[in-house]
C-alpha positions, 0 to 999 in steps of 0.5 A: 215781055215778062222774060225781058224784065230784070228779075226780081226787081223789074218783075216785082214792080210789073206784077204788083202794078198789074195787080194794083190797076186791074179791076176786081174780077179782071184777068191778066193774060201772060205769054212767055217762052215755056221753059218746060217745052224748051227743055223737052226739045233739048232733052229729045235732041230735037234739031233746030231749023238750020235756015236760021242765022242763029246757029252754026252747027244745028246742035240742040244746045244752040237752040237752048242757049238762044231761047235762054239768052235771045241776044241778051234780051231774055233775063229770066225764063218761066215754066207753068209751076213757077209763074203760077206761084209767082202770080199767086204770090202777087195776089191773083186768086186763080191762075189757069193755063190756056191754049194758043188762041189765033184770035188773040195771039201772034202765029209766031208764038203758036209753039213754045209759048206758055199762056197763063190767065190770072184772075183778081178776085171779085172782092 
């Protein structure tokens, strides 16, 4: 949901509150659309699924724009480097990428989602 918050004000408030309420040694997991994978699909000119009502021509640019805007819902997109730096900025002591986990994550988010786990230091 981070991509749906206004940047920078909404994101700053959300991440500072996450850090504040999290116990020392606790972790925050964030899953967002992965800008790098979106760009890679566009760069390879991968064609979108034409069974979708989101596209007219089935052009890669339509999918790129959908990912960026998602009907006006997306406010900001993230990649691993930027989101890691942002989490560290708000006080998290370590940030690591994790893979899709079918026990935790929605199957619809298997592809194209960036999952990061940020840890608040023990002390």
